[in-house]
C-alpha positions as a Markdown table, in Angstrom:
| # | Residue | x | y | z |
|---|---|---|---|---|
| 1 | Met | 13.3 | 15.2 | 4.2 |
| 2 | Arg | 10.9 | 14.0 | 5.1 |
| 3 | Arg | 9.4 | 13.7 | 2.1 |
| 4 | Ser | 11.6 | 12.4 | 0.1 |
| 5 | Gly | 11.8 | 9.3 | 2.7 |
| 6 | Asn | 8.1 | 9.1 | 2.3 |
| 7 | Ala | 8.8 | 9.3 | -1.2 |
| 8 | Leu | 11.3 | 6.8 | -1.1 |
| 9 | Leu | 9.2 | 3.9 | 0.7 |
| 10 | Ala | 6.3 | 4.9 | -1.0 |
| 11 | Ala | 8.7 | 3.5 | -3.9 |
| 12 | Val | 9.8 | 0.4 | -2.4 |
| 13 | Leu | 6.4 | -0.3 | -1.3 |
| 14 | Ala | 5.3 | 0.1 | -5.4 |
| 15 | Gly | 7.5 | -2.9 | -6.2 |
| 16 | Leu | 5.2 | -5.6 | -4.2 |
| 17 | Pro | 3.2 | -8.0 | -6.3 |
| 18 | Gly | -0.1 | -9.6 | -5.3 |
| 19 | Leu | -2.3 | -7.3 | -6.4 |
| 20 | Ala | -4.7 | -8.0 | -8.9 |
| 21 | Leu | -6.3 | -5.3 | -11.8 |
| 22 | Ala | -7.8 | -1.9 | -10.7 |
| 23 | Cys | -10.4 | -1.8 | -13.6 |
| 24 | Ala | -10.8 | 1.6 | -15.2 |
| 25 | Leu | -13.8 | 2.1 | -14.4 |
| 26 | Pro | -14.8 | 3.5 | -11.1 |
| 27 | Pro | -16.2 | 1.3 | -8.1 |
| 28 | Ser | -19.8 | 1.7 | -7.4 |
| 29 | Ile | -18.7 | 0.3 | -3.7 |
| 30 | Val | -16.2 | -0.9 | -2.1 |
| 31 | Met | -15.9 | -2.3 | 0.6 |
| 32 | Thr | -13.0 | -3.5 | 2.8 |
| 33 | Leu | -12.1 | -6.7 | 3.6 |
| 34 | Pro | -12.1 | -6.7 | 7.3 |
| 35 | Ile | -9.7 | -7.0 | 9.5 |
| 36 | Gly | -10.6 | -10.3 | 11.1 |
| 37 | His | -10.2 | -12.3 | 8.0 |
| 38 | Tyr | -7.0 | -9.8 | 7.1 |
| 39 | Leu | -4.9 | -11.5 | 10.4 |
| 40 | Ala | -6.7 | -15.0 | 9.8 |
| 41 | Gly | -5.6 | -14.8 | 6.1 |
| 42 | Ala | -1.7 | -14.0 | 7.0 |
| 43 | Ala | -1.8 | -16.6 | 10.2 |
| 44 | Val | -3.3 | -19.6 | 7.3 |
| 45 | Thr | -0.6 | -18.8 | 4.7 |
| 46 | Val | 1.7 | -19.3 | 6.7 |
| 47 | Ala | 0.9 | -22.8 | 8.5 |
| 48 | Leu | -0.1 | -24.3 | 4.5 |
| 49 | Thr | 2.8 | -23.0 | 3.3 |
| 50 | Ala | 5.6 | -24.3 | 6.3 |
| 51 | Leu | 3.7 | -27.4 | 5.6 |
| 52 | Met | 4.1 | -28.0 | 1.8 |
| 53 | Ala | 7.6 | -26.8 | 1.9 |
| 54 | Gly | 8.1 | -29.7 | 4.5 |
| 55 | Gly | 6.3 | -32.1 | 2.1 |
| 56 | Ala | 7.5 | -31.1 | -1.1 |
| 57 | Ala | 9.9 | -34.2 | -1.7 |
| 58 | Trp | 6.2 | -36.1 | -2.2 |
| 59 | Leu | 3.6 | -33.4 | -3.7 |
| 60 | Arg | 2.8 | -33.9 | -6.9 |
| 61 | Leu | 0.6 | -33.1 | -9.2 |
| 62 | Pro | -1.4 | -36.1 | -11.3 |
| 63 | Ala | -1.7 | -36.1 | -14.7 |
| 64 | Pro | -4.6 | -35.1 | -16.9 |
| 65 | Val | -7.4 | -37.3 | -18.2 |
| 66 | Thr | -8.7 | -36.8 | -21.3 |
| 67 | Leu | -12.7 | -36.4 | -21.2 |
| 68 | Ala | -12.7 | -36.0 | -24.8 |
| 69 | Arg | -11.4 | -36.6 | -28.2 |
| 70 | Trp | -12.5 | -35.6 | -32.3 |
| 71 | Pro | -10.7 | -34.8 | -35.7 |
| 72 | Ala | -8.9 | -32.2 | -35.5 |
| 73 | Gly | -10.5 | -29.8 | -38.5 |
| 74 | Ser | -9.1 | -26.5 | -40.4 |
| 75 | Gly | -11.1 | -24.1 | -37.8 |
| 76 | Ala | -13.4 | -22.2 | -38.5 |
| 77 | Asp | -13.1 | -18.1 | -38.1 |
| 78 | Trp | -16.3 | -17.2 | -37.8 |
| 79 | Leu | -16.2 | -16.1 | -34.1 |
| 80 | Ser | -13.1 | -13.7 | -34.4 |
| 81 | Tyr | -15.2 | -11.9 | -37.5 |
| 82 | Leu | -17.9 | -12.2 | -34.9 |
| 83 | Ser | -16.2 | -10.5 | -32.7 |
| 84 | Phe | -14.5 | -8.1 | -34.7 |
| 85 | Val | -17.8 | -7.5 | -35.8 |
| 86 | Ile | -19.0 | -6.5 | -32.2 |
| 87 | Phe | -15.7 | -4.6 | -32.1 |
| 88 | Leu | -16.7 | -2.2 | -34.9 |
| 89 | Ala | -20.1 | -1.8 | -33.4 |
| 90 | Leu | -18.8 | -1.4 | -29.8 |
| 91 | Leu | -16.6 | 1.8 | -31.4 |
| 92 | Phe | -19.6 | 2.6 | -32.9 |
| 93 | Thr | -21.3 | 3.4 | -28.9 |
| 94 | Gly | -18.0 | 4.8 | -27.5 |
| 95 | Trp | -17.9 | 7.9 | -30.0 |
| 96 | Val | -21.4 | 7.9 | -30.6 |
| 97 | Gly | -23.5 | 6.6 | -27.5 |
| 98 | Pro | -23.3 | 8.1 | -24.1 |
| 99 | Arg | -20.2 | 10.4 | -22.4 |
| 100 | Asp | -20.9 | 7.9 | -19.3 |
| 101 | Pro | -18.6 | 5.2 | -18.5 |
| 102 | Met | -20.9 | 3.3 | -17.0 |
| 103 | His | -23.5 | 3.5 | -19.6 |
| 104 | Asn | -21.4 | 3.2 | -21.9 |
| 105 | Leu | -21.6 | 0.3 | -23.9 |
| 106 | Leu | -17.6 | 0.2 | -25.1 |
| 107 | Thr | -16.5 | 1.3 | -22.1 |
| 108 | Leu | -18.3 | -1.6 | -20.1 |
| 109 | Val | -17.8 | -4.1 | -21.9 |
| 110 | Phe | -14.1 | -3.8 | -22.2 |
| 111 | Trp | -13.8 | -3.0 | -18.2 |
| 112 | Ala | -15.7 | -5.5 | -17.5 |
| 113 | Gly | -15.8 | -7.7 | -19.8 |
| 114 | Val | -13.0 | -8.3 | -21.7 |
| 115 | Trp | -10.6 | -6.9 | -19.2 |
| 116 | Val | -12.8 | -8.6 | -15.8 |
| 117 | Ala | -15.1 | -11.8 | -16.5 |
| 118 | Leu | -13.3 | -13.0 | -19.7 |
| 119 | Pro | -9.8 | -13.9 | -17.9 |
| 120 | Leu | -12.1 | -15.5 | -14.3 |
| 121 | Leu | -14.2 | -17.5 | -17.8 |
| 122 | Ser | -10.4 | -18.2 | -19.1 |
| 123 | Leu | -9.4 | -19.5 | -15.1 |
| 124 | Leu | -11.9 | -22.1 | -16.0 |
| 125 | Thr | -12.5 | -23.2 | -20.0 |
| 126 | Gly | -8.8 | -21.9 | -21.2 |
| 127 | Asp | -8.2 | -19.6 | -23.8 |
| 128 | Leu | -11.0 | -17.7 | -24.7 |
| 129 | Trp | -9.8 | -15.2 | -26.4 |
| 130 | Gly | -7.9 | -17.2 | -29.1 |
| 131 | Ala | -10.7 | -18.0 | -30.4 |
| 132 | Leu | -12.6 | -14.5 | -29.8 |
| 133 | Asn | -10.0 | -11.9 | -31.0 |
| 134 | Pro | -11.8 | -9.6 | -33.4 |
| 135 | Trp | -8.1 | -9.9 | -35.9 |
| 136 | Arg | -6.7 | -14.0 | -36.6 |
| 137 | Gly | -10.2 | -13.9 | -38.9 |
| 138 | Pro | -10.0 | -10.0 | -40.8 |
| 139 | Val | -5.7 | -11.5 | -41.3 |
| 140 | Arg | -6.0 | -15.0 | -42.6 |
| 141 | Met | -8.5 | -13.2 | -45.3 |
| 142 | Leu | -5.9 | -10.4 | -46.4 |
| 143 | Arg | -3.7 | -12.2 | -46.0 |
| 144 | Leu | -6.0 | -14.8 | -48.9 |
| 145 | Leu | -7.1 | -12.0 | -51.0 |
| 146 | Thr | -3.6 | -10.6 | -51.5 |
| 147 | Gly | -2.0 | -13.9 | -51.6 |
| 148 | Trp | 0.8 | -12.4 | -49.4 |
| 149 | Gln | 2.1 | -15.8 | -47.0 |
| 150 | Gly | 5.3 | -14.5 | -46.3 |
| 151 | Ser | 6.6 | -12.9 | -43.0 |
| 152 | Val | 8.7 | -9.7 | -42.5 |
| 153 | Gly | 10.7 | -11.1 | -39.5 |
| 154 | Leu | 8.0 | -10.0 | -36.6 |
| 155 | Thr | 9.2 | -13.3 | -34.3 |
| 156 | Arg | 12.0 | -13.0 | -33.9 |
| 157 | Leu | 11.7 | -9.8 | -31.4 |
| 158 | Gly | 9.2 | -13.4 | -29.5 |
| 159 | Ala | 7.1 | -11.9 | -26.7 |
| 160 | Trp | 8.8 | -7.9 | -26.9 |
| 161 | Pro | 5.6 | -6.4 | -28.7 |
| 162 | Ala | 3.7 | -7.9 | -25.7 |
| 163 | Val | 5.6 | -6.7 | -23.2 |
| 164 | Ala | 5.4 | -2.9 | -25.5 |
| 165 | Gly | 1.4 | -3.6 | -25.9 |
| 166 | Leu | 1.4 | -4.3 | -21.6 |
| 167 | Ala | 3.4 | -1.5 | -21.1 |
| 168 | Gly | 1.4 | 1.1 | -23.0 |
| 169 | Phe | -2.1 | -0.6 | -21.7 |
| 170 | Ser | -0.9 | 0.0 | -18.3 |
| 171 | Trp | 0.4 | 3.2 | -18.5 |
| 172 | Phe | -2.7 | 4.0 | -19.8 |
| 173 | Gln | -5.4 | 1.8 | -17.1 |
| 174 | Ile | -3.3 | 3.2 | -14.6 |
| 175 | Ile | -2.4 | 6.4 | -15.1 |
| 176 | Ser | -3.9 | 7.9 | -18.0 |
| 177 | Leu | -6.4 | 10.9 | -17.4 |
| 178 | Ala | -9.6 | 9.7 | -18.8 |
| 179 | Pro | -8.9 | 6.3 | -19.7 |
| 180 | Glu | -13.5 | 5.3 | -18.5 |
| 181 | Asp | -14.2 | 7.8 | -21.5 |
| 182 | Pro | -15.9 | 5.8 | -24.3 |
| 183 | Met | -13.9 | 8.2 | -26.9 |
| 184 | Ile | -10.5 | 8.5 | -25.9 |
| 185 | Leu | -11.5 | 4.2 | -25.1 |
| 186 | Ala | -12.8 | 4.6 | -28.2 |
| 187 | Gln | -9.4 | 5.8 | -29.5 |
| 188 | Ala | -7.0 | 3.8 | -27.8 |
| 189 | Ala | -9.1 | 0.5 | -29.5 |
| 190 | Gly | -9.5 | 1.7 | -33.3 |
| 191 | Leu | -5.8 | 2.2 | -32.8 |
| 192 | Tyr | -4.4 | -0.5 | -30.9 |
| 193 | Trp | -6.3 | -2.7 | -33.5 |
| 194 | Leu | -4.7 | -1.5 | -36.3 |
| 195 | Val | -1.5 | -1.2 | -35.8 |
| 196 | Ile | -2.1 | -5.0 | -34.6 |
| 197 | Phe | -3.9 | -5.8 | -37.2 |
| 198 | Ile | -1.0 | -4.3 | -40.1 |
| 199 | Ala | 1.4 | -6.5 | -37.7 |
| 200 | Ala | -0.2 | -9.6 | -38.4 |
| 201 | Cys | -0.8 | -9.3 | -42.0 |
| 202 | Leu | 2.7 | -8.8 | -42.7 |
| 203 | Glu | 4.0 | -11.5 | -40.4 |
| 204 | Gly | 1.3 | -13.8 | -40.4 |
| 205 | Glu | -1.8 | -15.3 | -38.0 |
| 206 | Asp | 0.5 | -17.1 | -35.7 |
| 207 | Trp | 2.0 | -13.9 | -34.3 |
| 208 | Leu | -0.7 | -12.7 | -32.4 |
| 209 | Lys | 0.2 | -16.0 | -29.5 |
| 210 | Glu | 3.8 | -14.2 | -28.6 |
| 211 | Gly | 3.0 | -11.4 | -29.5 |
| 212 | Glu | 0.1 | -8.8 | -29.2 |
| 213 | Phe | -0.4 | -8.9 | -25.3 |
| 214 | Leu | -4.2 | -9.7 | -24.9 |
| 215 | His | -3.8 | -12.7 | -26.2 |
| 216 | Leu | -0.2 | -13.5 | -24.3 |
| 217 | Thr | -1.8 | -12.7 | -21.3 |
| 218 | Phe | -5.6 | -14.3 | -21.6 |
| 219 | Ala | -2.7 | -17.6 | -22.7 |
| 220 | Met | -0.7 | -17.6 | -19.7 |
| 221 | Ile | -3.6 | -17.0 | -17.6 |
| 222 | Ala | -5.7 | -20.3 | -19.0 |
| 223 | Arg | -2.5 | -22.6 | -18.3 |
| 224 | Leu | -4.4 | -22.5 | -14.7 |
| 225 | Ala | -7.9 | -23.2 | -15.5 |
| 226 | Pro | -8.8 | -27.4 | -15.2 |
| 227 | Phe | -9.7 | -28.0 | -18.9 |
| 228 | Arg | -7.7 | -28.3 | -21.7 |
| 229 | Ile | -8.0 | -28.3 | -25.7 |
| 230 | Ser | -5.4 | -30.2 | -27.0 |
| 231 | Thr | -4.0 | -31.1 | -30.8 |
| 232 | Glu | -1.4 | -34.1 | -31.2 |
| 233 | Ala | -1.5 | -36.2 | -34.3 |
| 234 | Gly | -4.3 | -34.5 | -35.7 |
| 235 | Glu | -6.9 | -35.3 | -33.3 |
| 236 | Arg | -8.0 | -32.7 | -30.4 |
| 237 | Ala | -8.2 | -34.1 | -26.7 |
| 238 | Leu | -10.7 | -32.3 | -24.4 |
| 239 | Gln | -8.4 | -32.7 | -21.1 |
| 240 | Leu | -9.4 | -32.6 | -17.1 |
| 241 | Gly | -6.4 | -31.2 | -14.5 |
| 242 | Trp | -5.4 | -30.3 | -11.6 |
| 243 | Pro | -5.7 | -26.2 | -11.6 |
| 244 | Gly | -2.3 | -25.2 | -13.4 |
| 245 | Ala | -0.9 | -28.1 | -14.9 |
| 246 | His | -0.1 | -27.3 | -17.8 |
| 247 | Ile | 2.7 | -24.8 | -16.2 |
| 248 | Val | 4.3 | -27.9 | -15.1 |
| 249 | Thr | 4.7 | -28.4 | -18.1 |
| 250 | Ala | 5.1 | -25.5 | -20.0 |
| 251 | Pro | 8.2 | -25.0 | -22.6 |
| 252 | Pro | 11.0 | -22.8 | -20.3 |
| 253 | Leu | 10.2 | -18.6 | -20.9 |
| 254 | Arg | 12.4 | -16.9 | -22.7 |
| 255 | Pro | 14.1 | -13.9 | -21.3 |
| 256 | Ser | 11.2 | -11.9 | -23.3 |
| 257 | Gly | 8.4 | -13.7 | -21.3 |
| 258 | Gln | 9.6 | -14.1 | -18.3 |
| 259 | Val | 10.0 | -9.6 | -18.6 |
| 260 | Phe | 6.3 | -10.1 | -19.6 |
| 261 | Val | 5.1 | -11.3 | -16.8 |
| 262 | Leu | 7.3 | -9.6 | -14.7 |
| 263 | Leu | 5.5 | -6.8 | -15.9 |
| 264 | Leu | 2.2 | -8.5 | -15.7 |
| 265 | Leu | 3.5 | -8.4 | -11.5 |
| 266 | Ala | 3.9 | -4.7 | -11.4 |
| 267 | Ala | 1.3 | -3.8 | -13.2 |
| 268 | Leu | -1.0 | -5.7 | -10.7 |
| 269 | Ser | 0.1 | -4.3 | -8.2 |
| 270 | Phe | 0.9 | -0.9 | -8.4 |
| 271 | Asp | -2.6 | -0.5 | -9.6 |
| 272 | Gly | -3.9 | -1.9 | -6.8 |
| 273 | Leu | -2.0 | 0.6 | -4.6 |
| 274 | Gln | -2.1 | 3.9 | -6.2 |
| 275 | Ala | -5.4 | 3.6 | -5.0 |
| 276 | Thr | -5.3 | 3.2 | -1.1 |
| 277 | Phe | -5.0 | 6.0 | 1.4 |
| 278 | Phe | -1.5 | 5.2 | 2.7 |
| 279 | Trp | 0.1 | 5.5 | -0.7 |
| 280 | Leu | -2.1 | 8.8 | -1.4 |
| 281 | Gly | -0.5 | 10.1 | 2.1 |
| 282 | Leu | 3.3 | 9.1 | 0.6 |
| 283 | Ile | 2.8 | 11.5 | -2.0 |
| 284 | Gly | 1.2 | 13.8 | -0.3 |
| 285 | Glu | -2.3 | 14.1 | -1.2 |
| 286 | Asn | -5.3 | 14.0 | 1.0 |
| 287 | Pro | -7.9 | 10.5 | 0.4 |
| 288 | Leu | -10.7 | 13.0 | 0.8 |
| 289 | Glu | -9.5 | 15.9 | -1.6 |
| 290 | Phe | -8.3 | 14.1 | -3.9 |
| 291 | Thr | -6.6 | 16.8 | -6.9 |
| 292 | Gly | -6.8 | 14.5 | -9.4 |
| 293 | Arg | -5.5 | 11.7 | -11.8 |
| 294 | Ser | -3.3 | 14.5 | -13.6 |
| 295 | Ala | -1.5 | 16.1 | -10.0 |
| 296 | Val | -0.4 | 12.5 | -9.6 |
| 297 | Gln | 1.0 | 11.4 | -12.8 |
| 298 | Gly | 4.5 | 12.3 | -12.3 |
| 299 | Ile | 4.7 | 9.9 | -9.5 |
| 300 | Asn | 2.5 | 7.3 | -10.7 |
| 301 | Thr | 4.7 | 6.6 | -13.7 |
| 302 | Leu | 7.5 | 6.8 | -11.6 |
| 303 | Gly | 5.8 | 4.6 | -8.9 |
| 304 | Leu | 4.5 | 2.0 | -11.5 |
| 305 | Ile | 8.6 | 1.9 | -13.2 |
| 306 | Gly | 9.3 | 0.5 | -9.4 |
| 307 | Ser | 7.4 | -1.7 | -9.5 |
| 308 | Phe | 8.5 | -3.6 | -12.3 |
| 309 | Ala | 12.6 | -3.0 | -11.3 |
| 310 | Leu | 11.5 | -4.2 | -7.7 |
| 311 | Thr | 9.2 | -7.0 | -8.8 |
| 312 | Ala | 12.7 | -8.1 | -11.1 |
| 313 | Ala | 14.5 | -7.9 | -8.6 |
| 314 | Leu | 12.9 | -10.2 | -5.6 |
| 315 | Ile | 12.0 | -12.7 | -8.1 |
| 316 | Tyr | 14.4 | -13.4 | -9.2 |
| 317 | Gly | 16.6 | -12.2 | -6.2 |
| 318 | Ala | 14.2 | -15.2 | -4.9 |
| 319 | Ile | 15.9 | -18.3 | -7.3 |
| 320 | Ala | 19.4 | -17.3 | -6.8 |
| 321 | Leu | 19.3 | -17.6 | -3.3 |
| 322 | Gly | 17.3 | -21.2 | -4.1 |
| 323 | Arg | 19.5 | -22.3 | -6.1 |
| 324 | Arg | 22.4 | -21.0 | -3.6 |
| 325 | Leu | 21.0 | -22.3 | -0.3 |
| 326 | Ser | 20.5 | -26.0 | -2.0 |
| 327 | Gly | 22.4 | -26.8 | -4.8 |
| 328 | Ala | 19.4 | -27.5 | -7.3 |
| 329 | Ala | 18.5 | -26.7 | -10.9 |
| 330 | Leu | 15.6 | -23.6 | -10.2 |
| 331 | Pro | 14.8 | -22.4 | -13.4 |
| 332 | Ala | 13.3 | -18.8 | -13.7 |
| 333 | Gly | 11.3 | -19.3 | -16.0 |
| 334 | Pro | 8.8 | -21.4 | -15.8 |
| 335 | Val | 8.8 | -21.0 | -11.7 |
| 336 | Met | 7.6 | -17.4 | -12.7 |
| 337 | Leu | 5.0 | -18.6 | -14.2 |
| 338 | Ser | 3.4 | -19.9 | -10.7 |
| 339 | Phe | 2.7 | -16.6 | -9.0 |
| 340 | Leu | 0.4 | -16.3 | -12.3 |
| 341 | Ala | -1.9 | -17.8 | -9.7 |
| 342 | Ile | -1.5 | -15.4 | -7.1 |
| 343 | Ala | -2.4 | -12.6 | -9.1 |
| 344 | Ala | -5.5 | -14.6 | -10.6 |
| 345 | Gly | -6.3 | -15.2 | -7.2 |
| 346 | Tyr | -5.9 | -11.6 | -6.6 |
| 347 | His | -7.9 | -10.4 | -10.0 |
| 348 | Ala | -11.0 | -11.9 | -8.4 |
| 349 | Ala | -11.0 | -11.5 | -4.7 |
| 350 | His | -10.5 | -8.0 | -6.1 |
| 351 | Tyr | -13.5 | -7.4 | -8.6 |
| 352 | Leu | -15.7 | -9.7 | -6.6 |
| 353 | Met | -18.0 | -6.5 | -5.9 |
| 354 | Met | -17.9 | -5.0 | -9.2 |
| 355 | Leu | -18.5 | -7.5 | -11.5 |
| 356 | Leu | -21.7 | -8.0 | -9.0 |
| 357 | Thr | -22.6 | -4.0 | -9.5 |
| 358 | Ala | -20.9 | -2.7 | -12.3 |
| 359 | Gly | -22.5 | -6.3 | -14.6 |
| 360 | Gln | -25.6 | -4.4 | -13.2 |
| 361 | Tyr | -25.1 | -1.3 | -15.4 |
| 362 | Leu | -23.9 | -3.6 | -18.4 |
| 363 | Leu | -26.4 | -5.6 | -18.8 |
| 364 | Leu | -28.8 | -1.9 | -18.3 |
| 365 | Ala | -26.6 | -1.1 | -21.7 |
| 366 | Leu | -26.9 | -4.2 | -23.9 |
| 367 | Asn | -30.7 | -3.4 | -23.0 |
| 368 | Asp | -30.7 | -0.1 | -24.5 |
| 369 | Pro | -27.0 | 0.9 | -25.7 |
| 370 | Leu | -28.1 | 4.5 | -26.5 |
| 371 | Leu | -30.1 | 5.5 | -23.9 |
| 372 | Gln | -33.3 | 5.5 | -26.4 |
| 373 | Gly | -35.8 | 3.6 | -24.7 |
| 374 | Asp | -35.2 | 0.3 | -26.6 |
| 375 | Ala | -35.2 | -3.1 | -25.3 |
| 376 | Phe | -33.2 | -5.4 | -27.1 |
| 377 | Leu | -33.0 | -7.7 | -24.6 |
| 378 | Gly | -36.6 | -7.8 | -24.1 |
| 379 | Leu | -36.2 | -6.8 | -20.1 |
| 380 | Glu | -38.5 | -3.8 | -18.5 |
| 381 | Pro | -36.5 | -0.4 | -17.8 |
| 382 | Phe | -35.2 | -1.1 | -14.0 |
| 383 | Trp | -32.5 | 0.7 | -12.2 |
| 384 | Val | -29.6 | -0.5 | -11.0 |
| 385 | Ser | -29.3 | -2.1 | -7.3 |
| 386 | Met | -27.5 | -2.4 | -4.2 |
| 387 | Gly | -29.6 | -2.8 | -1.4 |
| 388 | Phe | -28.3 | -6.6 | -1.7 |
| 389 | Leu | -25.3 | -5.8 | -0.4 |
| 390 | Thr | -26.9 | -3.9 | 2.9 |
| 391 | Asp | -27.4 | -7.8 | 4.2 |
| 392 | Arg | -24.5 | -8.9 | 6.8 |
| 393 | Ser | -24.7 | -12.5 | 5.6 |
| 394 | Val | -24.3 | -11.9 | 1.6 |
| 395 | Met | -21.6 | -9.8 | 3.1 |
| 396 | Thr | -20.0 | -12.8 | 5.2 |
| 397 | Ala | -20.5 | -14.7 | 2.4 |
| 398 | Ile | -19.3 | -11.8 | -0.1 |
| 399 | Trp | -15.9 | -11.8 | 2.3 |
| 400 | Asn | -15.3 | -15.3 | 2.8 |
| 401 | Leu | -15.1 | -16.1 | -0.1 |
| 402 | Gln | -12.5 | -13.2 | -0.8 |
| 403 | Phe | -10.7 | -14.8 | 2.2 |
| 404 | Ala | -10.7 | -18.4 | 0.5 |
| 405 | Leu | -9.3 | -17.0 | -3.3 |
| 406 | Ile | -6.4 | -15.7 | -2.0 |
| 407 | Val | -5.1 | -18.7 | 0.2 |
| 408 | Gly | -6.3 | -21.4 | -2.2 |
| 409 | Val | -4.6 | -19.1 | -5.3 |
| 410 | His | -1.1 | -18.7 | -2.6 |
| 411 | Val | -1.4 | -22.6 | -1.5 |
| 412 | Leu | -1.7 | -23.3 | -5.7 |
| 413 | Ala | 0.8 | -21.2 | -6.3 |
| 414 | Val | 3.7 | -22.8 | -4.2 |
| 415 | Met | 2.3 | -25.9 | -5.1 |
| 416 | Leu | 3.4 | -25.5 | -8.7 |
| 417 | Ala | 6.9 | -24.0 | -7.4 |
| 418 | Leu | 7.7 | -27.2 | -6.1 |
| 419 | Gln | 7.1 | -29.0 | -8.7 |
| 420 | Met | 9.2 | -27.1 | -11.4 |
| 421 | Thr | 13.0 | -28.6 | -8.6 |
| 422 | Pro | 12.0 | -32.5 | -7.6 |
| 423 | Gly | 13.6 | -34.4 | -5.5 |
| 424 | Arg | 14.8 | -34.5 | -1.6 |
| 425 | Arg | 15.9 | -30.3 | -1.6 |
| 426 | Ser | 13.0 | -28.9 | -3.6 |
| 427 | Gly | 11.6 | -27.5 | -0.2 |
| 428 | Leu | 15.4 | -25.8 | 0.2 |
| 429 | Ala | 15.4 | -24.4 | -3.2 |
| 430 | His | 12.3 | -22.8 | -3.0 |
| 431 | Leu | 12.4 | -21.5 | 0.6 |
| 432 | Pro | 13.1 | -17.8 | -0.7 |
| 433 | Leu | 10.3 | -17.9 | -3.0 |
| 434 | Ser | 8.6 | -19.1 | -0.4 |
| 435 | Val | 8.2 | -16.8 | 1.8 |
| 436 | Leu | 8.1 | -14.2 | -1.3 |
| 437 | Met | 5.1 | -15.6 | -2.2 |
| 438 | Val | 3.8 | -15.6 | 2.1 |
| 439 | Gly | 4.9 | -11.8 | 1.7 |
| 440 | Tyr | 2.7 | -11.1 | -1.6 |
| 441 | Thr | 0.6 | -12.7 | -0.1 |
| 442 | Ile | 0.1 | -10.7 | 3.1 |
| 443 | Phe | 0.6 | -8.1 | 1.3 |
| 444 | Gly | -2.4 | -8.4 | -0.5 |
| 445 | Leu | -4.6 | -9.3 | 1.8 |
| 446 | Trp | -4.2 | -6.2 | 3.4 |
| 447 | Leu | -4.7 | -3.9 | 0.7 |
| 448 | Leu | -8.0 | -5.3 | 0.9 |
| 449 | Ser | -8.4 | -4.0 | 3.6 |
| 450 | Ser | -7.5 | -0.5 | 2.6 |
| 451 | Pro | -9.8 | 2.2 | 2.0 |
| 452 | Thr | -8.9 | 3.2 | -1.3 |
| 453 | Gly | -9.4 | 7.2 | -2.5 |
| 454 | Val | -9.2 | 7.6 | -5.5 |
């Protein structure tokens, strides 16, 4: 009975969304947030949320400012072609390069670069993946060469293909046996590229915007960026606005898009929780003698599914309760996008340490990708160093930055959610959502202060 109760409690905790991604690469060093920062963050979060909810009637985001305009051209595909060539080179490195994931360029570029650093850049500069993705150029070329300009109806599926892609990727990242193995990653990446390439050739390159999960993920994250390039009436404009302002003006998400956001939040949440001592203890694993990913594949698969189910229940339940309390319209699609701010902030806070450590391995691999004594970057041989992390002032700065990121994105998420229902009753309509966001933030702070054993 006790073990069953622990399993039930574990499934409930798995559904609490709000932590950032946990990369498949093993972290070089783990430094937990001090308990004082965690408690202070919880208190500040509650106080700021109460103040913002009380001022909901006057909270309004300013309109974006246009910084520059230029004629809209046809758009060069050279970045996409270059990205495709680099992708092929990385696949080759995954096959013939070192099997050590911390020294293989494919593993480091994908997990540390594409899945960690690129989203952080997109939070500032907007959608970078749209120009860099390795499909658009080759798809356009093949369609021109074959003369096929039609479609097969995949657009009617909305974001459901992206949902399927994200679900498969999340299982691969969190639960599969060796997502960091260069050869396995090369096989998975190559197969995925081929499937998406065939689908995009049949449907058209525009299908990538909603049908491919990486493109959709980065596009959603980019809505939080202060900078944005828009196209209107044959002109392109560089705009600067409040972070997240584009979420407020975005068209409502269709059901498939809402499920995509729910799955993204659920995967982020469980990815952080499944590595903690707390979770391992609940499922009967000794965190100091972890028996391996194969031993927990079943329970972690159930945990991922349970996380999605509970995430959906919590968010939709909070929205429904807000409607009942206030009688105001509270659209699920735009409001759900406000949770992206929390997820993106936790992503940055959680992987700040990883960027400072694994980033050195990435630089080393770029300089000598096949470990043959090359120096393509012109760098002398060097050792990866963690010595700077022994400086208390450096670690204090890192902890303070993590604290500021988490509390700051919570404020942004609440502010964005309040924009969805203007009027005097906006605060009451968003009260359940605000309480839920407070819970997510406290949960995320607790996870950053919890030791991990995987």
